[in-house]
PDB file of N, CA, C and O in Angstrom, chain B, residues numbered from 101:
ATOM      1  N   LEU B 101       0.824  -1.200   0.000  1.00  0.00           N
ATOM      2  CA  LEU B 101       0.000   0.000   0.000  1.00  0.00           C
ATOM      3  C   LEU B 101       0.862   1.256   0.000  1.00  0.00           C
ATOM      4  O   LEU B 101       0.548   2.222  -0.696  1.00  0.00           O
ATOM      5  N   ALA B 102       1.933   1.254   0.763  1.00  0.00           N
ATOM      6  CA  ALA B 102       2.778   2.447   0.898  1.00  0.00           C
ATOM      7  C   ALA B 102       3.366   2.911  -0.437  1.00  0.00           C
ATOM      8  O   ALA B 102       3.642   4.098  -0.609  1.00  0.00           O
ATOM      9  N   THR B 103       3.559   2.000  -1.368  1.00  0.00           N
ATOM     10  CA  THR B 103       4.108   2.356  -2.681  1.00  0.00           C
ATOM     11  C   THR B 103       3.178   3.302  -3.428  1.00  0.00           C
ATOM     12  O   THR B 103       3.642   4.133  -4.208  1.00  0.00           O
ATOM     13  N   TYR B 104       1.894   3.189  -3.207  1.00  0.00           N
ATOM     14  CA  TYR B 104       0.894   3.958  -3.939  1.00  0.00           C
ATOM     15  C   TYR B 104       0.540   5.238  -3.185  1.00  0.00           C
ATOM     16  O   TYR B 104      -0.589   5.429  -2.731  1.00  0.00           O
ATOM     17  N   ASP B 105       1.538   6.101  -3.068  1.00  0.00           N
ATOM     18  CA  ASP B 105       1.390   7.321  -2.269  1.00  0.00           C
ATOM     19  C   ASP B 105       1.034   8.564  -3.084  1.00  0.00           C
ATOM     20  O   ASP B 105       0.936   9.656  -2.524  1.00  0.00           O
ATOM     21  N   GLY B 106       0.843   8.420  -4.380  1.00  0.00           N
ATOM     22  CA  GLY B 106       0.443   9.543  -5.223  1.00  0.00           C
ATOM     23  C   GLY B 106       1.552  10.503  -5.592  1.00  0.00           C
ATOM     24  O   GLY B 106       1.294  11.509  -6.253  1.00  0.00           O
ATOM     25  N   SER B 107       2.772  10.225  -5.187  1.00  0.00           N
ATOM     26  CA  SER B 107       3.891  11.117  -5.521  1.00  0.00           C
ATOM     27  C   SER B 107       4.633  10.597  -6.749  1.00  0.00           C
ATOM     28  O   SER B 107       4.565   9.412  -7.074  1.00  0.00           O
ATOM     29  N   LYS B 108       5.328  11.480  -7.412  1.00  0.00           N
ATOM     30  CA  LYS B 108       6.166  11.133  -8.568  1.00  0.00           C
ATOM     31  C   LYS B 108       5.412  10.342  -9.636  1.00  0.00           C
ATOM     32  O   LYS B 108       5.969   9.434 -10.253  1.00  0.00           O
ATOM     33  N   GLY B 109       4.152  10.689  -9.848  1.00  0.00           N
ATOM     34  CA  GLY B 109       3.350  10.044 -10.876  1.00  0.00           C
ATOM     35  C   GLY B 109       2.753   8.699 -10.497  1.00  0.00           C
ATOM     36  O   GLY B 109       2.080   8.068 -11.312  1.00  0.00           O
ATOM     37  N   ARG B 110       2.993   8.252  -9.263  1.00  0.00           N
ATOM     38  CA  ARG B 110       2.415   6.977  -8.826  1.00  0.00           C
ATOM     39  C   ARG B 110       0.930   7.149  -8.507  1.00  0.00           C
ATOM     40  O   ARG B 110       0.496   8.247  -8.158  1.00  0.00           O
ATOM     41  N   PRO B 111       0.151   6.077  -8.622  1.00  0.00           N
ATOM     42  CA  PRO B 111      -1.259   6.137  -8.232  1.00  0.00           C
ATOM     43  C   PRO B 111      -1.380   6.448  -6.734  1.00  0.00           C
ATOM     44  O   PRO B 111      -0.463   6.191  -5.955  1.00  0.00           O
ATOM     45  N   ALA B 112      -2.522   7.002  -6.357  1.00  0.00           N
ATOM     46  CA  ALA B 112      -2.808   7.310  -4.953  1.00  0.00           C
ATOM     47  C   ALA B 112      -3.874   6.346  -4.454  1.00  0.00           C
ATOM     48  O   ALA B 112      -5.024   6.403  -4.890  1.00  0.00           O
ATOM     49  N   TYR B 113      -3.490   5.463  -3.543  1.00  0.00           N
ATOM     50  CA  TYR B 113      -4.416   4.505  -2.953  1.00  0.00           C
ATOM     51  C   TYR B 113      -4.517   4.776  -1.459  1.00  0.00           C
ATOM     52  O   TYR B 113      -3.534   5.153  -0.821  1.00  0.00           O
ATOM     53  N   VAL B 114      -5.700   4.583  -0.910  1.00  0.00           N
ATOM     54  CA  VAL B 114      -5.897   4.645   0.534  1.00  0.00           C
ATOM     55  C   VAL B 114      -6.738   3.456   0.944  1.00  0.00           C
ATOM     56  O   VAL B 114      -7.512   2.928   0.145  1.00  0.00           O
ATOM     57  N   ALA B 115      -6.586   3.035   2.183  1.00  0.00           N
ATOM     58  CA  ALA B 115      -7.361   1.912   2.692  1.00  0.00           C
ATOM     59  C   ALA B 115      -8.296   2.383   3.788  1.00  0.00           C
ATOM     60  O   ALA B 115      -8.000   3.319   4.531  1.00  0.00           O
ATOM     61  N   TRP B 116      -9.421   1.716   3.866  1.00  0.00           N
ATOM     62  CA  TRP B 116     -10.390   1.942   4.937  1.00  0.00           C
ATOM     63  C   TRP B 116     -11.112   0.636   5.194  1.00  0.00           C
ATOM     64  O   TRP B 116     -11.689   0.046   4.280  1.00  0.00           O
ATOM     65  N   GLN B 117     -11.081   0.189   6.427  1.00  0.00           N
ATOM     66  CA  GLN B 117     -11.714  -1.053   6.861  1.00  0.00           C
ATOM     67  C   GLN B 117     -11.400  -2.235   5.950  1.00  0.00           C
ATOM     68  O   GLN B 117     -12.283  -3.019   5.602  1.00  0.00           O
ATOM     69  N   GLY B 118     -10.138  -2.349   5.572  1.00  0.00           N
ATOM     70  CA  GLY B 118      -9.667  -3.486   4.798  1.00  0.00           C
ATOM     71  C   GLY B 118      -9.771  -3.348   3.292  1.00  0.00           C
ATOM     72  O   GLY B 118      -9.180  -4.142   2.560  1.00  0.00           O
ATOM     73  N   ARG B 119     -10.509  -2.361   2.815  1.00  0.00           N
ATOM     74  CA  ARG B 119     -10.622  -2.143   1.373  1.00  0.00           C
ATOM     75  C   ARG B 119      -9.627  -1.081   0.938  1.00  0.00           C
ATOM     76  O   ARG B 119      -9.380  -0.115   1.660  1.00  0.00           O
ATOM     77  N   VAL B 120      -9.055  -1.267  -0.252  1.00  0.00           N
ATOM     78  CA  VAL B 120      -8.105  -0.301  -0.807  1.00  0.00           C
ATOM     79  C   VAL B 120      -8.786   0.411  -1.972  1.00  0.00           C
ATOM     80  O   VAL B 120      -9.278  -0.220  -2.908  1.00  0.00           O
ATOM     81  N   TYR B 121      -8.802   1.743  -1.891  1.00  0.00           N
ATOM     82  CA  TYR B 121      -9.471   2.572  -2.893  1.00  0.00           C
ATOM     83  C   TYR B 121      -8.451   3.352  -3.710  1.00  0.00           C
ATOM     84  O   TYR B 121      -7.433   3.804  -3.187  1.00  0.00           O
ATOM     85  N   ASP B 122      -8.736   3.504  -4.992  1.00  0.00           N
ATOM     86  CA  ASP B 122      -7.899   4.301  -5.884  1.00  0.00           C
ATOM     87  C   ASP B 122      -8.482   5.716  -5.953  1.00  0.00           C
ATOM     88  O   ASP B 122      -9.524   5.934  -6.571  1.00  0.00           O
ATOM     89  N   VAL B 123      -7.804   6.671  -5.315  1.00  0.00           N
ATOM     90  CA  VAL B 123      -8.263   8.065  -5.288  1.00  0.00           C
ATOM     91  C   VAL B 123      -7.458   8.935  -6.251  1.00  0.00           C
ATOM     92  O   VAL B 123      -7.513  10.163  -6.177  1.00  0.00           O
ATOM     93  N   SER B 124      -6.718   8.305  -7.145  1.00  0.00           N
ATOM     94  CA  SER B 124      -5.814   9.000  -8.066  1.00  0.00           C
ATOM     95  C   SER B 124      -6.497  10.075  -8.901  1.00  0.00           C
ATOM     96  O   SER B 124      -5.903  11.124  -9.153  1.00  0.00           O
ATOM     97  N   ASP B 125      -7.718   9.839  -9.330  1.00  0.00           N
ATOM     98  CA  ASP B 125      -8.392  10.778 -10.221  1.00  0.00           C
ATOM     99  C   ASP B 125      -9.056  11.946  -9.504  1.00  0.00           C
ATOM    100  O   ASP B 125      -9.635  12.820 -10.150  1.00  0.00           O
ATOM    101  N   SER B 126      -8.980  11.969  -8.197  1.00  0.00           N
ATOM    102  CA  SER B 126      -9.608  13.045  -7.435  1.00  0.00           C
ATOM    103  C   SER B 126      -8.661  14.237  -7.292  1.00  0.00           C
ATOM    104  O   SER B 126      -7.522  14.090  -6.850  1.00  0.00           O
ATOM    105  N   ALA B 127      -9.147  15.407  -7.668  1.00  0.00           N
ATOM    106  CA  ALA B 127      -8.358  16.633  -7.474  1.00  0.00           C
ATOM    107  C   ALA B 127      -8.123  16.898  -5.989  1.00  0.00           C
ATOM    108  O   ALA B 127      -7.189  17.614  -5.628  1.00  0.00           O
ATOM    109  N   LEU B 128      -8.951  16.333  -5.140  1.00  0.00           N
ATOM    110  CA  LEU B 128      -8.796  16.514  -3.695  1.00  0.00           C
ATOM    111  C   LEU B 128      -7.654  15.682  -3.116  1.00  0.00           C
ATOM    112  O   LEU B 128      -7.303  15.833  -1.946  1.00  0.00           O
ATOM    113  N   TRP B 129      -7.077  14.805  -3.935  1.00  0.00           N
ATOM    114  CA  TRP B 129      -5.943  13.978  -3.522  1.00  0.00           C
ATOM    115  C   TRP B 129      -4.715  14.271  -4.378  1.00  0.00           C
ATOM    116  O   TRP B 129      -3.860  13.401  -4.543  1.00  0.00           O
ATOM    117  N   ASP B 130      -4.617  15.457  -4.914  1.00  0.00           N
ATOM    118  CA  ASP B 130      -3.502  15.839  -5.780  1.00  0.00           C
ATOM    119  C   ASP B 130      -2.167  15.656  -5.055  1.00  0.00           C
ATOM    120  O   ASP B 130      -1.980  16.157  -3.946  1.00  0.00           O
ATOM    121  N   GLY B 131      -1.261  14.949  -5.680  1.00  0.00           N
ATOM    122  CA  GLY B 131       0.048  14.704  -5.080  1.00  0.00           C
ATOM    123  C   GLY B 131       0.016  13.740  -3.923  1.00  0.00           C
ATOM    124  O   GLY B 131       1.016  13.578  -3.225  1.00  0.00           O
ATOM    125  N   GLY B 132      -1.123  13.089  -3.704  1.00  0.00           N
ATOM    126  CA  GLY B 132      -1.220  12.103  -2.636  1.00  0.00           C
ATOM    127  C   GLY B 132      -1.569  12.668  -1.276  1.00  0.00           C
ATOM    128  O   GLY B 132      -1.513  11.952  -0.276  1.00  0.00           O
ATOM    129  N   GLU B 133      -1.932  13.951  -1.222  1.00  0.00           N
ATOM    130  CA  GLU B 133      -2.337  14.551   0.054  1.00  0.00           C
ATOM    131  C   GLU B 133      -3.762  15.065  -0.047  1.00  0.00           C
ATOM    132  O   GLU B 133      -4.200  15.526  -1.101  1.00  0.00           O
ATOM    133  N   HIS B 134      -4.472  14.980   1.061  1.00  0.00           N
ATOM    134  CA  HIS B 134      -5.857  15.440   1.129  1.00  0.00           C
ATOM    135  C   HIS B 134      -5.958  16.483   2.232  1.00  0.00           C
ATOM    136  O   HIS B 134      -5.998  16.154   3.417  1.00  0.00           O
ATOM    137  N   PHE B 135      -5.997  17.736   1.823  1.00  0.00           N
ATOM    138  CA  PHE B 135      -6.140  18.867   2.752  1.00  0.00           C
ATOM    139  C   PHE B 135      -5.105  18.859   3.881  1.00  0.00           C
ATOM    140  O   PHE B 135      -5.419  19.231   5.012  1.00  0.00           O
ATOM    141  N   ASP B 136      -3.898  18.443   3.584  1.00  0.00           N
ATOM    142  CA  ASP B 136      -2.812  18.412   4.574  1.00  0.00           C
ATOM    143  C   ASP B 136      -3.159  17.617   5.839  1.00  0.00           C
ATOM    144  O   ASP B 136      -2.523  17.795   6.878  1.00  0.00           O
ATOM    145  N   GLU B 137      -4.160  16.749   5.753  1.00  0.00           N
ATOM    146  CA  GLU B 137      -4.541  15.946   6.912  1.00  0.00           C
ATOM    147  C   GLU B 137      -4.361  14.456   6.689  1.00  0.00           C
ATOM    148  O   GLU B 137      -4.067  13.716   7.627  1.00  0.00           O
ATOM    149  N   HIS B 138      -4.537  14.015   5.453  1.00  0.00           N
ATOM    150  CA  HIS B 138      -4.432  12.592   5.141  1.00  0.00           C
ATOM    151  C   HIS B 138      -3.467  12.416   3.982  1.00  0.00           C
ATOM    152  O   HIS B 138      -3.367  13.276   3.107  1.00  0.00           O
ATOM    153  N   VAL B 139      -2.757  11.290   3.984  1.00  0.00           N
ATOM    154  CA  VAL B 139      -1.832  11.007   2.891  1.00  0.00           C
ATOM    155  C   VAL B 139      -2.162   9.655   2.276  1.00  0.00           C
ATOM    156  O   VAL B 139      -2.569   8.718   2.963  1.00  0.00           O
ATOM    157  N   ALA B 140      -1.975   9.581   0.968  1.00  0.00           N
ATOM    158  CA  ALA B 140      -2.193   8.333   0.248  1.00  0.00           C
ATOM    159  C   ALA B 140      -1.108   7.332   0.611  1.00  0.00           C
ATOM    160  O   ALA B 140      -0.038   7.699   1.098  1.00  0.00           O
ATOM    161  N   GLY B 141      -1.398   6.088   0.369  1.00  0.00           N
ATOM    162  CA  GLY B 141      -0.456   5.020   0.685  1.00  0.00           C
ATOM    163  C   GLY B 141      -0.583   4.545   2.119  1.00  0.00           C
ATOM    164  O   GLY B 141       0.292   3.842   2.625  1.00  0.00           O
ATOM    165  N   THR B 142      -1.680   4.930   2.783  1.00  0.00           N
ATOM    166  CA  THR B 142      -1.860   4.566   4.192  1.00  0.00           C
ATOM    167  C   THR B 142      -3.262   4.017   4.438  1.00  0.00           C
ATOM    168  O   THR B 142      -4.171   4.177   3.624  1.00  0.00           O
ATOM    169  N   ASP B 143      -3.404   3.364   5.592  1.00  0.00           N
ATOM    170  CA  ASP B 143      -4.698   2.884   6.057  1.00  0.00           C
ATOM    171  C   ASP B 143      -5.334   4.015   6.861  1.00  0.00           C
ATOM    172  O   ASP B 143      -4.805   4.414   7.898  1.00  0.00           O
ATOM    173  N   LEU B 144      -6.448   4.524   6.393  1.00  0.00           N
ATOM    174  CA  LEU B 144      -7.103   5.675   7.016  1.00  0.00           C
ATOM    175  C   LEU B 144      -8.228   5.289   7.976  1.00  0.00           C
ATOM    176  O   LEU B 144      -8.979   6.158   8.420  1.00  0.00           O
ATOM    177  N   THR B 145      -8.355   4.030   8.296  1.00  0.00           N
ATOM    178  CA  THR B 145      -9.480   3.577   9.120  1.00  0.00           C
ATOM    179  C   THR B 145      -9.599   4.388  10.407  1.00  0.00           C
ATOM    180  O   THR B 145     -10.668   4.932  10.683  1.00  0.00           O
ATOM    181  N   GLU B 146      -8.558   4.482  11.184  1.00  0.00           N
ATOM    182  CA  GLU B 146      -8.623   5.223  12.447  1.00  0.00           C
ATOM    183  C   GLU B 146      -8.732   6.723  12.223  1.00  0.00           C
ATOM    184  O   GLU B 146      -9.470   7.402  12.937  1.00  0.00           O
ATOM    185  N   GLU B 147      -8.005   7.249  11.237  1.00  0.00           N
ATOM    186  CA  GLU B 147      -8.041   8.684  10.964  1.00  0.00           C
ATOM    187  C   GLU B 147      -9.433   9.159  10.582  1.00  0.00           C
ATOM    188  O   GLU B 147      -9.870  10.215  11.041  1.00  0.00           O
ATOM    189  N   LEU B 148     -10.127   8.412   9.762  1.00  0.00           N
ATOM    190  CA  LEU B 148     -11.452   8.836   9.327  1.00  0.00           C
ATOM    191  C   LEU B 148     -12.445   8.831  10.475  1.00  0.00           C
ATOM    192  O   LEU B 148     -13.372   9.640  10.505  1.00  0.00           O
ATOM    193  N   GLU B 149     -12.257   7.937  11.398  1.00  0.00           N
ATOM    194  CA  GLU B 149     -13.146   7.900  12.554  1.00  0.00           C
ATOM    195  C   GLU B 149     -12.903   9.092  13.477  1.00  0.00           C
ATOM    196  O   GLU B 149     -13.836   9.589  14.108  1.00  0.00           O
ATOM    197  N   ASP B 150     -11.647   9.556  13.559  1.00  0.00           N
ATOM    198  CA  ASP B 150     -11.290  10.606  14.503  1.00  0.00           C
ATOM    199  C   ASP B 150     -11.253  12.013  13.913  1.00  0.00           C
ATOM    200  O   ASP B 150     -11.608  12.970  14.601  1.00  0.00           O
ATOM    201  N   LEU B 151     -10.829  12.163  12.645  1.00  0.00           N
ATOM    202  CA  LEU B 151     -10.519  13.484  12.121  1.00  0.00           C
ATOM    203  C   LEU B 151     -11.384  13.987  10.979  1.00  0.00           C
ATOM    204  O   LEU B 151     -11.513  15.198  10.798  1.00  0.00           O
ATOM    205  N   SER B 152     -11.961  13.119  10.229  1.00  0.00           N
ATOM    206  CA  SER B 152     -12.618  13.534   8.999  1.00  0.00           C
ATOM    207  C   SER B 152     -13.948  14.239   9.258  1.00  0.00           C
ATOM    208  O   SER B 152     -14.759  13.765  10.055  1.00  0.00           O
ATOM    209  N   PRO B 153     -14.173  15.376   8.583  1.00  0.00           N
ATOM    210  CA  PRO B 153     -15.455  16.063   8.743  1.00  0.00           C
ATOM    211  C   PRO B 153     -16.592  15.348   7.994  1.00  0.00           C
ATOM    212  O   PRO B 153     -17.767  15.589   8.268  1.00  0.00           O
ATOM    213  N   HIS B 154     -16.238  14.484   7.065  1.00  0.00           N
ATOM    214  CA  HIS B 154     -17.245  13.698   6.370  1.00  0.00           C
ATOM    215  C   HIS B 154     -17.056  12.240   6.733  1.00  0.00           C
ATOM    216  O   HIS B 154     -16.007  11.857   7.251  1.00  0.00           O
ATOM    217  N   GLY B 155     -18.030  11.450   6.473  1.00  0.00           N
ATOM    218  CA  GLY B 155     -17.922  10.031   6.775  1.00  0.00           C
ATOM    219  C   GLY B 155     -17.097   9.300   5.745  1.00  0.00           C
ATOM    220  O   GLY B 155     -16.828   9.834   4.669  1.00  0.00           O
ATOM    221  N   PRO B 156     -16.699   8.105   6.056  1.00  0.00           N
ATOM    222  CA  PRO B 156     -15.918   7.299   5.121  1.00  0.00           C
ATOM    223  C   PRO B 156     -16.698   6.914   3.874  1.00  0.00           C
ATOM    224  O   PRO B 156     -16.130   6.375   2.924  1.00  0.00           O
ATOM    225  N   ASP B 157     -18.002   7.188   3.872  1.00  0.00           N
ATOM    226  CA  ASP B 157     -18.798   6.883   2.685  1.00  0.00           C
ATOM    227  C   ASP B 157     -18.307   7.657   1.467  1.00  0.00           C
ATOM    228  O   ASP B 157     -18.583   7.262   0.334  1.00  0.00           O
ATOM    229  N   ALA B 158     -17.589   8.745   1.683  1.00  0.00           N
ATOM    230  CA  ALA B 158     -17.021   9.504   0.562  1.00  0.00           C
ATOM    231  C   ALA B 158     -16.044   8.640  -0.232  1.00  0.00           C
ATOM    232  O   ALA B 158     -15.896   8.829  -1.439  1.00  0.00           O
ATOM    233  N   LEU B 159     -15.385   7.706   0.422  1.00  0.00           N
ATOM    234  CA  LEU B 159     -14.445   6.818  -0.277  1.00  0.00           C
ATOM    235  C   LEU B 159     -15.165   5.837  -1.185  1.00  0.00           C
ATOM    236  O   LEU B 159     -14.592   5.362  -2.165  1.00  0.00           O
ATOM    237  N   GLU B 160     -16.396   5.536  -0.873  1.00  0.00           N
ATOM    238  CA  GLU B 160     -17.121   4.521  -1.630  1.00  0.00           C
ATOM    239  C   GLU B 160     -17.458   4.958  -3.050  1.00  0.00           C
ATOM    240  O   GLU B 160     -17.982   4.165  -3.832  1.00  0.00           O
ATOM    241  N   THR B 161     -17.164   6.207  -3.390  1.00  0.00           N
ATOM    242  CA  THR B 161     -17.357   6.672  -4.766  1.00  0.00           C
ATOM    243  C   THR B 161     -16.159   6.312  -5.639  1.00  0.00           C
ATOM    244  O   THR B 161     -16.209   6.477  -6.858  1.00  0.00           O
ATOM    245  N   PHE B 162     -15.085   5.822  -5.029  1.00  0.00           N
ATOM    246  CA  PHE B 162     -13.859   5.482  -5.758  1.00  0.00           C
ATOM    247  C   PHE B 162     -13.771   3.980  -5.990  1.00  0.00           C
ATOM    248  O   PHE B 162     -14.358   3.195  -5.245  1.00  0.00           O
ATOM    249  N   PRO B 163     -13.033   3.582  -7.030  1.00  0.00           N
ATOM    250  CA  PRO B 163     -12.895   2.142  -7.307  1.00  0.00           C
ATOM    251  C   PRO B 163     -12.113   1.414  -6.219  1.00  0.00           C
ATOM    252  O   PRO B 163     -11.109   1.918  -5.715  1.00  0.00           O
ATOM    253  N   VAL B 164     -12.584   0.233  -5.869  1.00  0.00           N
ATOM    254  CA  VAL B 164     -11.850  -0.640  -4.962  1.00  0.00           C
ATOM    255  C   VAL B 164     -10.856  -1.417  -5.797  1.00  0.00           C
ATOM    256  O   VAL B 164     -11.222  -2.069  -6.775  1.00  0.00           O
ATOM    257  N   VAL B 165      -9.573  -1.342  -5.396  1.00  0.00           N
ATOM    258  CA  VAL B 165      -8.515  -1.992  -6.173  1.00  0.00           C
ATOM    259  C   VAL B 165      -7.848  -3.139  -5.435  1.00  0.00           C
ATOM    260  O   VAL B 165      -6.952  -3.792  -5.970  1.00  0.00           O
ATOM    261  N   GLY B 166      -8.286  -3.387  -4.197  1.00  0.00           N
ATOM    262  CA  GLY B 166      -7.701  -4.492  -3.454  1.00  0.00           C
ATOM    263  C   GLY B 166      -8.215  -4.532  -2.036  1.00  0.00           C
ATOM    264  O   GLY B 166      -9.081  -3.751  -1.642  1.00  0.00           O
ATOM    265  N   THR B 167      -7.659  -5.462  -1.276  1.00  0.00           N
ATOM    266  CA  THR B 167      -7.995  -5.600   0.138  1.00  0.00           C
ATOM    267  C   THR B 167      -6.707  -5.773   0.928  1.00  0.00           C
ATOM    268  O   THR B 167      -5.712  -6.291   0.420  1.00  0.00           O
ATOM    269  N   LEU B 168      -6.743  -5.334   2.163  1.00  0.00           N
ATOM    270  CA  LEU B 168      -5.600  -5.530   3.060  1.00  0.00           C
ATOM    271  C   LEU B 168      -5.732  -6.892   3.715  1.00  0.00           C
ATOM    272  O   LEU B 168      -6.836  -7.348   4.012  1.00  0.00           O
ATOM    273  N   VAL B 169      -4.616  -7.525   3.931  1.00  0.00           N
ATOM    274  CA  VAL B 169      -4.611  -8.801   4.646  1.00  0.00           C
ATOM    275  C   VAL B 169      -3.734  -8.646   5.859  1.00  0.00           C
ATOM    276  O   VAL B 169      -2.778  -7.871   5.856  1.00  0.00           O
ATOM    277  N   ASP B 170      -4.061  -9.388   6.895  1.00  0.00           N
ATOM    278  CA  ASP B 170      -3.261  -9.337   8.142  1.00  0.00           C
ATOM    279  C   ASP B 170      -2.017 -10.159   8.018  1.00  0.00           C
ATOM    280  O   ASP B 170      -1.229 -10.233   8.962  1.00  0.00           O
TER     281      ASP B 170
END
């Protein structure tokens, strides 16, 4: 997941509750950062519960490209 951080032309992926979403096409994730609060290439499960002004349902508009495994 960390490889897909949205920098240097790489895709921007984020995970939430085990699903990995491709947010590359979103202008809100330009360069792999989202409003200087979230970064691509990471699992945002805890962050979205604590910090996000919107619910994680906003991620569900993006394609799921994989799942995290333990």
